Each structure stands twice: as C-alpha cells, then as structure tokens.
C-alpha positions in Angstrom: 26.0 0.1 10.7 28.4 -0.8 7.9 30.2 1.8 6.8 30.9 1.6 3.0 33.9 3.9 1.7 32.9 5.7 -1.3 36.2 7.4 -2.3 38.3 4.0 -2.8 36.9 0.9 -4.0 38.4 -2.4 -5.6 35.1 -3.2 -7.3 34.4 -6.6 -8.6 37.5 -8.8 -8.9 37.9 -10.8 -12.1 38.6 -14.7 -11.5 40.9 -14.4 -14.3 43.6 -12.0 -12.3 44.8 -15.3 -10.9 46.5 -15.9 -13.8 48.4 -12.7 -13.8 49.3 -14.0 -10.2 50.6 -17.2 -11.2 52.6 -15.9 -14.1 54.6 -13.6 -11.8 55.4 -16.0 -9.6 56.3 -18.5 -12.2 58.4 -15.8 -14.1 60.2 -14.7 -10.6 60.8 -18.7 -10.2 62.8 -18.9 -14.1 65.1 -15.8 -13.3 66.1 -17.0 -10.1 66.9 -20.4 -12.2 68.6 -18.3 -14.8 70.6 -16.5 -12.1 72.1 -19.9 -11.1 72.2 -21.7 -13.8 75.6 -22.1 -15.7 74.7 -21.7 -19.2 72.0 -18.7 -19.2 73.9 -16.3 -16.3 74.8 -13.0 -16.0 77.6 -13.5 -18.6 75.4 -14.8 -20.9 77.4 -16.4 -23.2 74.5 -18.0 -25.1 71.9 -15.0 -26.1 70.7 -16.8 -29.4 70.3 -20.0 -27.7 68.2 -18.1 -25.1 65.9 -16.3 -27.6 65.4 -19.9 -29.5 64.3 -21.1 -26.2 62.2 -18.8 -26.0 60.1 -19.3 -29.3 60.3 -22.7 -28.7 58.4 -22.1 -25.4 55.4 -20.0 -27.0 55.0 -23.0 -29.3 53.7 -25.1 -26.4 50.9 -23.0 -27.0 49.8 -25.7 -29.5 48.3 -27.7 -26.0 45.5 -24.7 -25.8 44.7 -25.0 -29.5 43.8 -28.6 -28.8 41.8 -27.7 -25.6 39.9 -25.2 -27.6 39.3 -27.1 -30.5 38.2 -30.1 -27.7 36.3 -27.8 -25.6 34.3 -26.2 -28.9 33.7 -29.1 -31.4 30.5 -29.1 -30.6 29.5 -25.4 -31.5 32.3 -24.2 -33.0 30.1 -22.9 -36.1 28.0 -20.8 -33.6 30.7 -18.4 -32.5 28.9 -14.9 -31.9 29.8 -11.2 -31.7 28.2 -11.5 -28.3 30.6 -14.4 -27.2 33.5 -12.7 -28.3 32.4 -8.8 -26.7 31.7 -10.8 -23.2 35.3 -12.1 -23.1 36.9 -8.8 -24.8 34.7 -6.8 -22.0 37.2 -3.8 -22.7 35.8 -3.7 -26.5 33.3 -1.0 -27.3 30.1 -1.5 -28.7 30.9 0.2 -32.1 34.0 -1.7 -32.1 32.5 -4.8 -32.0 29.5 -4.0 -34.6 31.7 -2.7 -36.9 34.7 -5.2 -37.2 34.7 -8.5 -39.2 36.7 -11.8 -39.2 39.5 -11.0 -40.9 41.0 -13.2 -43.6 43.5 -15.9 -43.1 46.4 -13.8 -45.0 45.6 -10.3 -43.1 46.0 -13.0 -39.8 49.3 -14.1 -40.9 50.9 -11.0 -41.9 49.4 -9.5 -38.1 51.4 -12.6 -36.5 54.4 -12.3 -38.8 54.3 -8.3 -37.8 54.5 -8.8 -34.3 57.0 -12.0 -34.3 59.5 -9.9 -36.5 59.3 -7.1 -33.5 59.1 -9.3 -30.7 62.0 -11.7 -31.6 64.4 -8.8 -32.5 64.0 -7.0 -29.3 64.2 -10.3 -27.2 67.3 -11.2 -29.5 69.1 -7.6 -28.8 67.8 -7.8 -25.3 69.8 -11.1 -24.6 72.6 -10.1 -26.2 72.8 -7.1 -24.3 72.5 -8.8 -20.8 71.5 -6.3 -18.1 73.8 -7.4 -15.1 73.7 -6.1 -11.7 76.0 -3.6 -12.6 74.5 -2.2 -15.4 71.2 -2.5 -14.4 68.5 0.3 -14.9 64.8 0.5 -14.3 62.3 1.2 -17.1 59.1 0.2 -16.1 58.2 3.4 -15.5 59.1 4.4 -19.1 57.2 1.1 -20.6 54.8 2.3 -19.0 54.5 5.5 -20.6 55.0 3.9 -24.1 52.3 1.5 -23.5 49.9 4.1 -22.8 51.1 5.8 -25.6 50.4 3.0 -27.9 47.3 2.1 -26.5 46.0 6.1 -27.4 47.1 6.0 -30.9 46.5 2.3 -31.7 43.6 1.5 -29.6 42.1 4.4 -29.3 41.9 4.3 -25.5 40.8 7.9 -24.2 43.0 9.6 -21.7 41.5 11.6 -18.7 42.9 14.2 -16.2 43.7 11.5 -13.4 45.5 9.2 -16.1 47.9 12.2 -17.2 48.5 13.1 -13.4 48.9 9.0 -12.4 51.4 8.9 -15.3 53.9 11.9 -14.2 53.9 10.2 -10.2 55.0 7.1 -11.4 57.3 8.6 -14.0 58.8 10.7 -11.2 58.9 7.5 -8.6 60.2 5.5 -11.6 63.3 8.1 -12.3 64.4 8.3 -8.8 64.6 4.8 -8.5 67.6 4.7 -11.3 69.2 7.5 -8.7 70.4 4.8 -6.2 71.4 2.6 -8.9 74.0 5.4 -10.2 72.4 5.2 -13.9 72.7 8.9 -14.2 76.4 9.0 -13.7 79.1 9.8 -16.1 81.0 6.9 -15.8 78.1 4.7 -15.9 76.5 6.6 -19.3 80.0 6.5 -20.9 80.9 2.8 -20.0 77.0 1.1 -20.4 75.6 3.8 -22.9 75.0 0.5 -25.4 73.2 -1.6 -22.8 71.1 1.4 -21.5 70.1 2.1 -25.4 69.2 -1.3 -25.7 67.2 -1.1 -22.7 65.3 1.7 -23.5 65.1 0.3 -27.5 63.7 -3.0 -26.3 61.0 -1.7 -24.0 59.6 0.7 -26.6 59.6 -2.7 -28.8 58.1 -4.6 -26.3 55.5 -2.3 -25.3 54.5 -1.9 -28.9 53.9 -5.6 -29.2 52.0 -5.5 -25.7 49.9 -3.3 -27.5 49.5 -5.0 -30.9 48.4 -8.2 -29.1 45.4 -6.6 -27.6 44.7 -5.0 -31.1 44.5 -8.5 -32.6 42.2 -9.8 -29.7 39.8 -7.2 -29.7 40.1 -5.9 -32.9 40.7 -8.3 -35.1 39.5 -11.0 -33.3 42.4 -13.3 -33.3 42.9 -16.2 -30.4 45.7 -16.0 -27.8 46.8 -19.4 -28.7 46.8 -18.8 -32.3 49.2 -15.5 -32.1 51.4 -17.6 -29.3 51.9 -20.7 -31.8 52.4 -19.5 -34.8 54.8 -16.4 -33.2 57.0 -19.4 -31.5 57.0 -21.2 -34.9 58.3 -18.4 -36.7 60.4 -17.2 -34.0 62.0 -20.6 -34.2 62.8 -20.3 -37.8 64.5 -16.9 -37.4 66.2 -18.4 -34.4 67.4 -21.7 -36.2 68.9 -18.8 -38.9 70.3 -16.7 -36.5 71.9 -19.1 -34.6 73.2 -21.0 -38.0 75.0 -17.7 -39.1 76.4 -16.5 -35.6 77.7 -20.1 -34.8 79.4 -19.9 -38.9 81.0 -16.5 -38.0 82.0 -17.5 -34.2 80.5 -14.5 -33.0 77.9 -13.2 -30.5 76.9 -16.7 -30.3 78.4 -20.5 -31.0 76.1 -23.1 -30.7 79.0 -25.8 -30.0 
C-alpha cells in the first residue's frame, strides 16, 4: 500500500530548474576566483573596470541570439500567442490575449530603462565593496522588495500564506545579521555608507528582476535581446565612466 502525503508535495518539477542550479554553482565559483584574485579582491581597487567586465559579459548573449535565429529560421513567421503562453506558463490567459507585440522604439526604451538602473546599481555595489568586516545579509529584504514590486508591477496576488511566509523570512533574515554585529552602534557609525549602498542596490536589483519578467511575459521581449542590448548599453556607459574616473584619478584609474 502506497501512502501519499497530501499536506506537502513537490508536484511536477520543471527540468529547466537545472539551469538555476548550474548558474548558482557557476556564480559560487566566480566568487571564489574573485576572492583569490589580485585584481578583484576585497580591497577592490577597480570597481568601474569590474562593472565594465560585467557589461561585456552580458554582450556574450549574442551567441544565444545566433542559436535562436538558426533554430527558428524555418518558422520565424509562425510565432503565435499559444507558443508564448507555453514558454511563460506563469502568464494569465487574460494578459496573453490582451497584450500585443510592441514596437522597436518601445522595446528599446524598456531595455534602456533596465540597463541604466542595473548599471548604476552594479556600479555603486562595486564601489562600496562589501567585505567580511562590513558584510550585511540582505537576502531577506531583497525577497520583500521583489514581492512588493511583483505586486505593484506584475499584479501578482498575495494571500495569507504569502504574508506569513514573508514575515518568517524577514525575521530569520534579521536574526542572521545579529551575530555579524550589523546593528551595533560602532558598526553603523563606521560602515553606514556601505549598509546604505547595500540597501539601495538591493532595491534596484530587485526592481530590475521584476522588470525583466514584465518585459518577457507582458512585452514579449526575448531574454537574449534584453541581455545583449543591456550589455551594449552598459559597456558604453562603463567606457564613458572609466574615462572620467581615469582622467580625474578618482574611484578608479584604468592604468
């Protein structure tokens, strides 16, 4: 006799979750390489160069663009709303029927908006590099911001169990910072610029994540387009910023 638990169930697992696990492992490995790097260490002497490299990395998504074009060359004119709805199964049927393909101008403006927000946030986060001495755990607050932005921008409905879960996560996140001494008067006085930058960049990154989803499921902008053009815009902004900081010999000097 097989006993099935009706209280807790994982349900059907999407195989695409493997990409999330792979991404987490890859990101962990990059953090390790940064920690042992002589250039991008905890002292972080080149925040603008670091931001520029991040933007150049986004440009590599042109590979995805080429793959997409090759795979869809034979039926590029047959993309329908049903296919889009299948790829983004979180989209409601009402939004799928009401949304239309946007113009190139509107697409560019959306990508420009998210590119500027992400670049500024990443740049500030790189300048105020968090080390083991002034580290603050903000994953709980980021979760709260993502939830709020999803509610107002994506119109995601929240129920009682959501509020209970959010409350529990925030309490756990709060207690995570107690052993780190984040709330001590000395640390707040000494590291408040870092803490403030961490909070502001956390809000900005949370906003960009929600805007990404809005662009994909509401505006039907493909992921490789977002990443590639964001990388191009970020690279341009990074080069301009690096020229300014190198000329003034402040924040970052390329040479």
